[in-house]
VOKEBA-464877 format. One record per residue (C-alpha): x, y, z; residue in three letters; residue number from 0. Coordinates in steps of 0.1 Angstrom, whole numbers, padded with zeros to 4 digits. Example, Ala and Ser with C-alpha at 12.3 -4.5 7.8 and 13.67 -1.06 7.14 Angstrom:
<pts>
+-------+-------+-------+------+-----+
:    xx :    yy :    zz : code : pos :
+-------+-------+-------+------+-----+
:  0123 : -0045 :  0078 :  Ala :   0 :
:  0137 : -0011 :  0071 :  Ser :   1 :
+-------+-------+-------+------+-----+
</pts>
This chain:
<pts>
+-------+-------+-------+------+-----+
:    xx :    yy :    zz : code : pos :
+-------+-------+-------+------+-----+
:  1616 :  1107 :  1117 :  Met :   0 :
:  1617 :  1070 :  1127 :  Ser :   1 :
:  1642 :  1047 :  1110 :  Asp :   2 :
:  1632 :  1034 :  1076 :  Ala :   3 :
:  1615 :  1000 :  1076 :  Leu :   4 :
:  1612 :  1001 :  1038 :  Leu :   5 :
:  1631 :  1021 :  1012 :  Ser :   6 :
:  1631 :  1024 :  0974 :  Leu :   7 :
:  1661 :  1039 :  0958 :  Asp :   8 :
:  1660 :  1048 :  0921 :  Gly :   9 :
:  1635 :  1020 :  0913 :  Val :  10 :
:  1624 :  1016 :  0877 :  His :  11 :
:  1597 :  0992 :  0865 :  Thr :  12 :
:  1589 :  0982 :  0829 :  His :  13 :
:  1557 :  0964 :  0820 :  Ile :  14 :
:  1562 :  0952 :  0784 :  Gly :  15 :
:  1572 :  0982 :  0764 :  Gln :  16 :
:  1559 :  1007 :  0790 :  Tyr :  17 :
:  1583 :  1024 :  0814 :  His :  18 :
:  1560 :  1029 :  0844 :  Ile :  19 :
:  1583 :  1037 :  0874 :  Leu :  20 :
:  1610 :  1061 :  0864 :  Gln :  21 :
:  1634 :  1063 :  0894 :  Gly :  22 :
:  1612 :  1061 :  0925 :  Val :  23 :
:  1628 :  1071 :  0958 :  Asp :  24 :
:  1606 :  1064 :  0987 :  Leu :  25 :
:  1611 :  1059 :  1025 :  Val :  26 :
:  1585 :  1043 :  1048 :  Val :  27 :
:  1594 :  1050 :  1084 :  Pro :  28 :
:  1589 :  1022 :  1109 :  Arg :  29 :
:  1558 :  1024 :  1130 :  Gly :  30 :
:  1541 :  1052 :  1109 :  Glu :  31 :
:  1514 :  1054 :  1082 :  Leu :  32 :
:  1528 :  1067 :  1050 :  Thr :  33 :
:  1504 :  1078 :  1023 :  Val :  34 :
:  1512 :  1076 :  0986 :  Leu :  35 :
:  1491 :  1101 :  0967 :  Leu :  36 :
:  1489 :  1110 :  0930 :  Gly :  37 :
:  1466 :  1114 :  0900 :  Arg :  38 :
:  1453 :  1083 :  0882 :  Asn :  39 :
:  1481 :  1066 :  0862 :  Gly :  40 :
:  1509 :  1082 :  0883 :  Ala :  41 :
:  1523 :  1047 :  0892 :  Gly :  42 :
:  1510 :  1042 :  0927 :  Lys :  43 :
:  1497 :  1007 :  0922 :  Thr :  44 :
:  1527 :  0997 :  0902 :  Thr :  45 :
:  1549 :  1008 :  0932 :  Thr :  46 :
:  1530 :  0985 :  0955 :  Leu :  47 :
:  1532 :  0956 :  0931 :  Arg :  48 :
:  1569 :  0961 :  0925 :  Thr :  49 :
:  1575 :  0960 :  0962 :  Ile :  50 :
:  1556 :  0927 :  0965 :  Met :  51 :
:  1576 :  0912 :  0935 :  Gly :  52 :
:  1545 :  0909 :  0913 :  Leu :  53 :
:  1563 :  0931 :  0888 :  Trp :  54 :
:  1601 :  0929 :  0891 :  Pro :  55 :
:  1621 :  0962 :  0892 :  Pro :  56 :
:  1642 :  0967 :  0861 :  Ser :  57 :
:  1666 :  0990 :  0880 :  Lys :  58 :
:  1672 :  1003 :  0915 :  Gly :  59 :
:  1671 :  0987 :  0950 :  Thr :  60 :
:  1642 :  0979 :  0974 :  Ile :  61 :
:  1653 :  0974 :  1010 :  Thr :  62 :
:  1630 :  0960 :  1037 :  Phe :  63 :
:  1642 :  0958 :  1073 :  Asp :  64 :
:  1678 :  0958 :  1062 :  Gly :  65 :
:  1674 :  0931 :  1035 :  Gln :  66 :
:  1674 :  0937 :  0997 :  Ser :  67 :
:  1641 :  0923 :  0983 :  Ile :  68 :
:  1640 :  0937 :  0948 :  Gly :  69 :
:  1634 :  0909 :  0923 :  Gly :  70 :
:  1626 :  0882 :  0950 :  Arg :  71 :
:  1596 :  0859 :  0945 :  Ala :  72 :
:  1563 :  0872 :  0960 :  Thr :  73 :
:  1559 :  0843 :  0985 :  Pro :  74 :
:  1594 :  0850 :  0998 :  Asp :  75 :
:  1587 :  0887 :  1002 :  Ile :  76 :
:  1554 :  0879 :  1020 :  Ala :  77 :
:  1572 :  0855 :  1044 :  Arg :  78 :
:  1594 :  0884 :  1056 :  Leu :  79 :
:  1563 :  0899 :  1072 :  Gly :  80 :
:  1547 :  0921 :  1045 :  Ile :  81 :
:  1510 :  0919 :  1039 :  Gly :  82 :
:  1493 :  0932 :  1007 :  Tyr :  83 :
:  1457 :  0943 :  1002 :  Val :  84 :
:  1452 :  0949 :  0965 :  Pro :  85 :
:  1427 :  0973 :  0950 :  Glu :  86 :
:  1407 :  0943 :  0937 :  Ser :  87 :
:  1404 :  0929 :  0973 :  Met :  88 :
:  1410 :  0894 :  0960 :  Gly :  89 :
:  1386 :  0876 :  0984 :  Val :  90 :
:  1374 :  0841 :  0975 :  Phe :  91 :
:  1337 :  0846 :  0968 :  Ala :  92 :
:  1326 :  0810 :  0971 :  Asp :  93 :
:  1344 :  0805 :  1005 :  Leu :  94 :
:  1330 :  0816 :  1038 :  Thr :  95 :
:  1345 :  0845 :  1057 :  Val :  96 :
:  1360 :  0819 :  1081 :  Ala :  97 :
:  1375 :  0799 :  1053 :  Glu :  98 :
:  1390 :  0830 :  1037 :  Asn :  99 :
:  1406 :  0838 :  1070 :  Met : 100 :
:  1419 :  0803 :  1076 :  Arg : 101 :
:  1436 :  0803 :  1041 :  Leu : 102 :
:  1454 :  0835 :  1050 :  Ala : 103 :
:  1468 :  0821 :  1082 :  Ala : 104 :
:  1499 :  0804 :  1070 :  Arg : 105 :
:  1511 :  0792 :  1104 :  Leu : 106 :
:  1479 :  0773 :  1112 :  Gly : 107 :
:  1444 :  0781 :  1125 :  Pro : 108 :
:  1440 :  0818 :  1134 :  Pro : 109 :
:  1448 :  0826 :  1170 :  Asp : 110 :
:  1416 :  0832 :  1191 :  Thr : 111 :
:  1430 :  0863 :  1207 :  Ala : 112 :
:  1441 :  0877 :  1173 :  Arg : 113 :
:  1406 :  0870 :  1159 :  Leu : 114 :
:  1389 :  0887 :  1188 :  Asp : 115 :
:  1411 :  0918 :  1181 :  Trp : 116 :
:  1402 :  0917 :  1144 :  Ile : 117 :
:  1365 :  0914 :  1153 :  Phe : 118 :
:  1369 :  0945 :  1174 :  Gly : 119 :
:  1382 :  0963 :  1143 :  Leu : 120 :
:  1356 :  0949 :  1119 :  Phe : 121 :
:  1325 :  0936 :  1139 :  Pro : 122 :
:  1307 :  0927 :  1107 :  Ala : 123 :
:  1331 :  0899 :  1100 :  Leu : 124 :
:  1320 :  0881 :  1132 :  Lys : 125 :
:  1284 :  0885 :  1123 :  Arg : 126 :
:  1289 :  0870 :  1088 :  Phe : 127 :
:  1316 :  0845 :  1098 :  Trp : 128 :
:  1299 :  0815 :  1081 :  Gln : 129 :
:  1285 :  0835 :  1052 :  Leu : 130 :
:  1300 :  0831 :  1017 :  Pro : 131 :
:  1323 :  0861 :  1011 :  Ala : 132 :
:  1306 :  0868 :  0977 :  Gly : 133 :
:  1275 :  0878 :  0996 :  Leu : 134 :
:  1292 :  0906 :  1015 :  Leu : 135 :
:  1288 :  0942 :  1005 :  Ser : 136 :
:  1318 :  0960 :  0989 :  Gly : 137 :
:  1327 :  0976 :  1022 :  Gly : 138 :
:  1325 :  0943 :  1041 :  Gln : 139 :
:  1347 :  0926 :  1014 :  Lys : 140 :
:  1373 :  0953 :  1019 :  Gln : 141 :
:  1372 :  0947 :  1057 :  Met : 142 :
:  1378 :  0910 :  1050 :  Leu : 143 :
:  1406 :  0918 :  1026 :  Ser : 144 :
:  1424 :  0939 :  1053 :  Ile : 145 :
:  1416 :  0913 :  1080 :  Ala : 146 :
:  1432 :  0885 :  1060 :  Arg : 147 :
:  1464 :  0907 :  1056 :  Ala : 148 :
:  1466 :  0911 :  1094 :  Ile : 149 :
:  1453 :  0877 :  1106 :  Val : 150 :
:  1490 :  0871 :  1115 :  Glu : 151 :
:  1511 :  0899 :  1128 :  Pro : 152 :
:  1529 :  0918 :  1100 :  Lys : 153 :
:  1557 :  0943 :  1101 :  Ser : 154 :
:  1544 :  0961 :  1071 :  Leu : 155 :
:  1510 :  0963 :  1053 :  Ile : 156 :
:  1506 :  0977 :  1018 :  Leu : 157 :
:  1470 :  0988 :  1011 :  Ile : 158 :
:  1457 :  0999 :  0977 :  Asp : 159 :
:  1427 :  1023 :  0978 :  Glu : 160 :
:  1407 :  1008 :  1006 :  Pro : 161 :
:  1379 :  1034 :  1004 :  Thr : 162 :
:  1372 :  1031 :  0966 :  Lys : 163 :
:  1335 :  1026 :  0961 :  Gly : 164 :
:  1328 :  1023 :  0999 :  Ile : 165 :
:  1299 :  1040 :  1016 :  Ala : 166 :
:  1308 :  1070 :  1039 :  Pro : 167 :
:  1295 :  1053 :  1070 :  Ala : 168 :
:  1319 :  1023 :  1064 :  Ile : 169 :
:  1348 :  1047 :  1057 :  Ile : 170 :
:  1343 :  1062 :  1092 :  Glu : 171 :
:  1346 :  1027 :  1107 :  Gly : 172 :
:  1376 :  1020 :  1086 :  Met : 173 :
:  1393 :  1052 :  1099 :  Ile : 174 :
:  1388 :  1039 :  1134 :  Thr : 175 :
:  1402 :  1005 :  1125 :  Ala : 176 :
:  1433 :  1021 :  1109 :  Phe : 177 :
:  1439 :  1042 :  1140 :  Lys : 178 :
:  1439 :  1010 :  1161 :  Glu : 179 :
:  1464 :  0994 :  1137 :  Leu : 180 :
:  1486 :  1025 :  1142 :  Lys : 181 :
:  1483 :  1021 :  1179 :  Arg : 182 :
:  1495 :  0985 :  1175 :  Ala : 183 :
:  1526 :  1000 :  1159 :  Glu : 184 :
:  1519 :  0984 :  1125 :  Thr : 185 :
:  1537 :  1002 :  1097 :  Thr : 186 :
:  1514 :  1009 :  1068 :  Ile : 187 :
:  1520 :  1022 :  1032 :  Leu : 188 :
:  1486 :  1034 :  1020 :  Leu : 189 :
:  1477 :  1043 :  0984 :  Val : 190 :
:  1445 :  1064 :  0985 :  Glu : 191 :
:  1426 :  1088 :  0964 :  Gln : 192 :
:  1403 :  1101 :  0992 :  Asn : 193 :
:  1423 :  1129 :  1006 :  Phe : 194 :
:  1401 :  1134 :  1036 :  Arg : 195 :
:  1406 :  1098 :  1046 :  Phe : 196 :
:  1444 :  1100 :  1039 :  Ala : 197 :
:  1447 :  1133 :  1059 :  Ala : 198 :
:  1430 :  1119 :  1089 :  Ser : 199 :
:  1455 :  1090 :  1092 :  Leu : 200 :
:  1487 :  1098 :  1075 :  Gly : 201 :
:  1520 :  1107 :  1093 :  Asp : 202 :
:  1541 :  1112 :  1062 :  Ser : 203 :
:  1531 :  1116 :  1026 :  Val : 204 :
:  1547 :  1111 :  0992 :  Ala : 205 :
:  1532 :  1123 :  0960 :  Ile : 206 :
:  1537 :  1106 :  0926 :  Met : 207 :
:  1535 :  1120 :  0892 :  Asp : 208 :
:  1545 :  1103 :  0859 :  Asp : 209 :
:  1563 :  1075 :  0877 :  Gly : 210 :
:  1584 :  1096 :  0901 :  Arg : 211 :
:  1581 :  1109 :  0936 :  Ile : 212 :
:  1577 :  1147 :  0933 :  Val : 213 :
:  1570 :  1156 :  0969 :  His : 214 :
:  1578 :  1143 :  1003 :  Arg : 215 :
:  1568 :  1157 :  1037 :  Gly : 216 :
:  1544 :  1154 :  1066 :  Thr : 217 :
:  1507 :  1149 :  1060 :  Met : 218 :
:  1500 :  1177 :  1085 :  Gln : 219 :
:  1519 :  1202 :  1064 :  Ala : 220 :
:  1502 :  1191 :  1032 :  Leu : 221 :
:  1468 :  1192 :  1047 :  Ala : 222 :
:  1474 :  1228 :  1058 :  Ala : 223 :
:  1485 :  1240 :  1024 :  Asp : 224 :
:  1457 :  1242 :  0999 :  Ser : 225 :
:  1479 :  1258 :  0972 :  Ala : 226 :
:  1503 :  1229 :  0974 :  Leu : 227 :
:  1474 :  1204 :  0973 :  Gln : 228 :
:  1461 :  1220 :  0941 :  Thr : 229 :
:  1495 :  1222 :  0925 :  Arg : 230 :
:  1504 :  1186 :  0931 :  Leu : 231 :
:  1470 :  1169 :  0931 :  Leu : 232 :
:  1449 :  1192 :  0910 :  Gly : 233 :
:  1423 :  1195 :  0938 :  Leu : 234 :
:  1424 :  1210 :  0973 :  Ser : 235 :
:  1411 :  1194 :  1005 :  Leu : 236 :
:  1383 :  1220 :  1006 :  Ala : 237 :
:  1370 :  1205 :  0973 :  Ala : 238 :
:  1364 :  1172 :  0992 :  His : 239 :
:  1342 :  1188 :  1019 :  Gln : 240 :
+-------+-------+-------+------+-----+
</pts>
């Protein structure tokens, strides 16, 4: 296994009176795509939001590239080179695709070569460059949300359920884009409910249940073990055919 770019050790998160994360231990190897799986309500989104500082951990440590980031402000965490694609996508509907991308480029106008690379991943963004983002389809908005996160090179990208509500044809294109991101040695932590999508991309996998990590291993091993899938996820890969 590669060295850890991100690690969570005994992380707890409380939201009001609710104890959501209950001692999460998670390792995200550098240069790999790690998938975080689990039933609804297991704590996956809370894990991403805690890493980004949107909800502070109440206990435990979060380490990114050798630095402790638990409890830091979200803008400070982002400046370290972490991109975040929330489940809500968060695009600015009244702004054009171009304006959305310019806002995401903190260091100035997006680099032309970088934009060309992104257009290669998501050709629709070039076609609709001057169109208000609110007029894009759900899949196109998801492309824009991911593109904003990578408009500048990032060491790590956290992505929350990119295939939710997306048409199968667009999912196939997204798989191709994610494979290209992996070839560019981008480290990714992916929360996903679509097991087929996750299995086609993941290097390692962690499964959550009730605010804890209950399984760690390779995606290849999990994809080959239908009994383990059913025990941990309640549904086997064959059920997604």
